[in-house]
Backbone as CSV, one residue per row, in Angstrom:
resi,resn,N_x,N_y,N_z,CA_x,CA_y,CA_z,C_x,C_y,C_z
1,SER,-125.102,-91.754,6.306,-125.179,-93.147,6.016,-125.315,-94.086,7.343
2,VAL,-124.837,-93.564,8.580,-124.824,-94.197,9.677,-126.252,-94.268,10.090
3,PRO,-127.057,-93.355,10.139,-128.407,-93.501,10.623,-129.117,-94.534,9.783
4,PHE,-128.989,-94.576,8.462,-129.445,-95.558,7.498,-129.210,-96.968,8.054
5,LEU,-127.995,-97.117,8.281,-127.469,-98.515,8.549,-128.028,-98.883,9.876
6,VAL,-128.223,-97.964,10.779,-128.755,-98.241,12.205,-130.329,-98.679,11.884
7,ARG,-131.019,-97.959,11.020,-132.298,-98.174,10.819,-132.539,-99.710,10.287
8,LEU,-131.549,-100.075,9.295,-131.705,-101.256,8.847,-131.288,-102.419,9.641
9,PHE,-130.138,-102.292,10.400,-129.658,-103.174,11.304,-129.598,-102.682,12.724
10,PRO,-130.690,-102.650,13.508,-130.706,-102.113,14.857,-129.873,-102.894,15.840
11,SER,-129.555,-104.185,15.682,-128.673,-104.936,16.379,-127.209,-104.426,16.339
12,VAL,-126.832,-103.753,15.282,-125.436,-103.304,15.253,-125.322,-102.087,16.247
13,LEU,-126.312,-101.249,16.360,-126.359,-100.228,17.453,-126.051,-100.715,18.845
14,THR,-126.836,-101.777,19.080,-126.696,-102.251,20.536,-125.189,-102.878,20.671
15,LYS,-124.658,-103.385,19.715,-123.139,-103.817,19.703,-122.286,-102.863,20.093
16,PHE,-122.464,-101.746,19.497,-121.597,-100.615,19.463,-121.869,-99.778,20.764
17,VAL,-122.986,-99.699,21.220,-123.321,-98.979,22.554,-122.796,-99.741,23.611
18,TYR,-122.973,-101.127,23.748,-122.617,-101.905,24.965,-121.192,-102.597,24.720
19,LEU,-120.684,-102.607,23.644,-119.406,-103.269,23.379,-119.400,-104.638,24.008
20,ASN,-120.255,-105.435,24.010,-120.371,-106.691,24.786,-119.491,-107.853,24.038
21,PHE,-119.060,-107.436,22.942,-118.300,-108.482,22.144,-116.844,-108.330,22.509
22,LEU,-116.472,-107.440,23.260,-115.127,-107.215,23.502,-114.765,-107.751,25.046
23,ALA,-113.623,-108.515,25.234,-113.376,-109.099,26.493,-112.189,-108.378,26.940
24,PHE,-112.138,-107.542,27.989,-111.024,-106.953,28.380,-110.623,-107.390,29.865
25,PRO,-109.313,-107.643,30.090,-108.343,-107.499,29.441,-108.159,-108.656,28.306
26,PHE,-107.426,-108.320,27.283,-107.434,-109.353,26.197,-106.536,-110.473,26.422
27,PHE,-106.843,-111.573,25.805,-106.047,-112.850,26.085,-106.036,-113.438,27.541
28,VAL,-107.019,-113.288,28.249,-107.088,-113.711,29.492,-108.174,-114.841,29.600
29,ASP,-107.904,-115.895,30.372,-108.749,-116.960,30.515,-109.596,-116.818,31.728
30,PHE,-110.826,-116.288,31.663,-111.640,-115.923,32.612,-112.237,-117.016,33.426
31,ARG,-111.845,-118.233,32.912,-112.336,-119.527,33.587,-111.356,-119.907,34.739
32,ARG,-110.233,-119.215,34.705,-109.189,-119.594,35.622,-108.810,-118.336,36.347
33,PRO,-109.748,-118.027,37.286,-109.542,-116.723,38.038,-108.403,-116.677,39.159
34,GLU,-107.981,-117.945,39.507,-106.841,-117.954,40.357,-105.532,-117.352,39.688
35,LEU,-105.442,-117.302,38.421,-104.506,-116.679,37.897,-104.478,-115.121,37.882
36,LEU,-105.670,-114.515,38.047,-105.838,-113.122,38.149,-105.823,-112.709,39.623
37,VAL,-106.634,-113.230,40.445,-107.091,-112.908,41.672,-106.874,-113.880,42.801
38,ASN,-106.147,-113.586,43.742,-105.918,-114.598,44.898,-107.206,-114.900,45.460
39,ASN,-107.039,-116.215,45.969,-108.194,-116.836,46.822,-109.524,-116.863,46.083
40,THR,-109.492,-117.219,44.851,-110.664,-117.140,43.922,-110.867,-118.414,43.228
41,ILE,-112.159,-118.758,43.050,-112.400,-120.058,42.230,-113.545,-119.719,41.269
42,SER,-113.709,-120.322,40.359,-114.734,-120.250,39.342,-115.763,-121.223,39.654
43,LEU,-117.063,-120.950,39.637,-118.149,-121.820,40.175,-119.279,-121.533,38.900
44,TYR,-120.133,-122.550,38.860,-121.328,-122.441,37.981,-122.709,-122.768,38.651
45,LEU,-123.722,-121.959,38.588,-124.905,-122.225,39.177,-125.930,-122.416,38.174
46,THR,-126.837,-123.351,38.370,-127.976,-123.578,37.382,-129.284,-122.969,38.098
47,THR,-129.562,-121.853,37.485,-130.764,-121.098,38.022,-132.028,-121.543,37.727
48,GLU,-132.235,-122.053,36.492,-133.396,-122.750,36.106,-133.014,-123.601,34.831
49,PRO,-133.858,-124.548,34.368,-133.350,-125.376,33.348,-132.882,-124.713,32.027
50,GLY,-131.758,-125.166,31.649,-131.070,-124.481,30.531,-130.492,-123.086,30.794
51,VAL,-130.382,-122.593,31.958,-129.707,-121.433,32.330,-128.524,-121.519,33.295
52,THR,-127.417,-121.413,32.934,-126.189,-121.677,33.845,-125.428,-120.294,33.982
53,VAL,-125.242,-119.921,35.148,-124.626,-118.605,35.520,-123.238,-118.879,36.119
54,GLY,-122.234,-118.306,35.677,-120.882,-118.504,35.946,-120.510,-117.415,37.097
55,ILE,-119.888,-117.847,38.265,-119.625,-116.883,39.233,-118.074,-117.089,39.683
56,TRP,-117.530,-116.080,40.267,-116.249,-116.207,40.954,-116.530,-115.968,42.280
57,HIS,-116.120,-117.060,43.319,-116.017,-116.928,44.701,-114.791,-116.535,45.274
58,THR,-114.560,-115.333,45.751,-113.317,-114.889,46.322,-113.422,-114.669,47.830
59,VAL,-112.562,-115.444,48.539,-112.559,-115.216,50.055,-111.803,-114.106,50.461
60,PRO,-112.288,-113.280,51.700,-111.576,-112.165,51.980,-110.062,-112.523,52.361
61,GLY,-109.236,-111.343,52.381,-107.789,-111.578,52.496,-107.536,-112.293,54.010
62,SER,-108.301,-112.051,54.984,-108.144,-112.468,56.345,-108.341,-113.926,56.345
63,ARG,-108.959,-114.719,55.233,-109.086,-115.942,55.144,-108.128,-116.550,53.994
64,GLY,-107.235,-115.786,53.572,-106.401,-116.232,52.368,-105.562,-117.251,52.762
65,ALA,-104.937,-117.097,53.911,-103.949,-118.352,54.360,-104.673,-119.612,54.391
66,GLU,-105.811,-119.542,54.925,-106.652,-120.725,55.074,-107.014,-121.292,53.743
67,ALA,-107.447,-120.407,52.794,-107.892,-120.915,51.350,-106.690,-121.425,50.601
68,GLN,-105.520,-121.282,50.714,-104.289,-121.692,50.026,-104.413,-123.293,49.751
69,GLY,-104.428,-123.681,48.471,-104.498,-125.243,48.226,-105.785,-125.901,48.303
70,LYS,-106.777,-125.075,48.787,-108.159,-125.807,48.909,-108.750,-126.060,47.505
71,ASP,-109.626,-127.090,47.715,-110.526,-127.349,46.451,-111.816,-126.875,46.455
72,GLN,-112.598,-126.997,45.377,-113.886,-126.397,45.180,-114.821,-126.699,46.360
73,SER,-114.875,-127.854,46.953,-115.646,-128.155,48.044,-115.471,-127.339,49.282
74,TRP,-114.299,-126.867,49.523,-113.883,-125.925,50.486,-114.674,-124.614,50.463
75,TYR,-114.490,-124.081,49.174,-115.125,-122.711,48.850,-116.744,-122.869,48.914
76,GLU,-117.157,-124.069,48.558,-118.534,-124.137,48.705,-119.045,-124.135,50.084
77,GLU,-118.278,-124.811,50.941,-118.653,-124.806,52.377,-118.393,-123.320,53.010
78,ALA,-117.509,-122.516,52.558,-117.252,-121.350,52.977,-118.280,-120.354,52.596
79,LEU,-119.019,-120.638,51.511,-120.224,-119.842,51.121,-121.443,-120.123,52.126
80,ALA,-121.452,-121.428,52.621,-122.527,-121.732,53.624,-122.506,-121.320,55.076
81,ASP,-121.225,-120.695,55.496,-120.936,-120.366,56.735,-121.650,-118.935,57.106
82,ALA,-121.593,-118.501,58.277,-122.260,-117.374,58.737,-121.644,-116.020,58.392
83,HIS,-120.633,-116.143,57.488,-120.015,-114.753,57.047,-121.027,-114.203,55.982
84,PRO,-120.957,-112.866,55.886,-121.850,-112.173,54.816,-121.151,-112.507,53.444
85,VAL,-122.084,-112.266,52.412,-121.822,-112.737,51.168,-122.069,-111.275,50.482
86,ILE,-121.046,-110.822,49.617,-121.205,-109.474,48.913,-121.348,-109.948,47.449
87,ILE,-122.495,-109.750,46.647,-122.653,-109.919,45.245,-122.331,-108.751,44.365
88,TYR,-121.328,-108.905,43.550,-120.961,-107.757,42.575,-121.480,-108.168,41.262
89,LEU,-122.356,-107.253,40.776,-122.865,-107.406,39.453,-121.952,-106.601,38.367
90,HIS,-121.175,-107.233,37.538,-120.097,-106.636,36.619,-120.705,-105.819,35.514
91,GLY,-121.776,-105.943,35.164,-122.369,-105.257,33.993,-122.570,-106.032,32.618
92,ASN,-122.408,-105.533,31.660,-122.846,-106.181,30.353,-121.833,-106.684,29.649
93,GLY,-120.532,-106.849,29.999,-119.537,-107.325,29.231,-119.576,-108.651,28.951
94,GLY,-120.383,-109.629,29.388,-120.279,-110.958,29.067,-118.993,-111.763,29.587
95,THR,-118.236,-111.258,30.312,-117.252,-111.810,30.949,-117.279,-111.546,32.388
96,ARG,-116.408,-112.281,33.143,-116.430,-112.018,34.859,-115.057,-111.225,34.840
């Protein structure tokens, strides 16, 4: 019966292969990364009209003391300095 259901509903197969409807760890607010990771802030970038991408900006531990208590503008300025930026693409989970 499983192949028959997959044939009728192909979107069900992609849901079970990628499991992108699950957010792990459970009951965590990913919009508040400072509760999970030190020196981290949640930002949103508009890549094109109608498309917004959420990102976390984490400064390295060496700048952790400097980042304590800073607001979003400080983190945006830190992105514009001469330090390298590492982009981590998390996969297909739909959460950060």
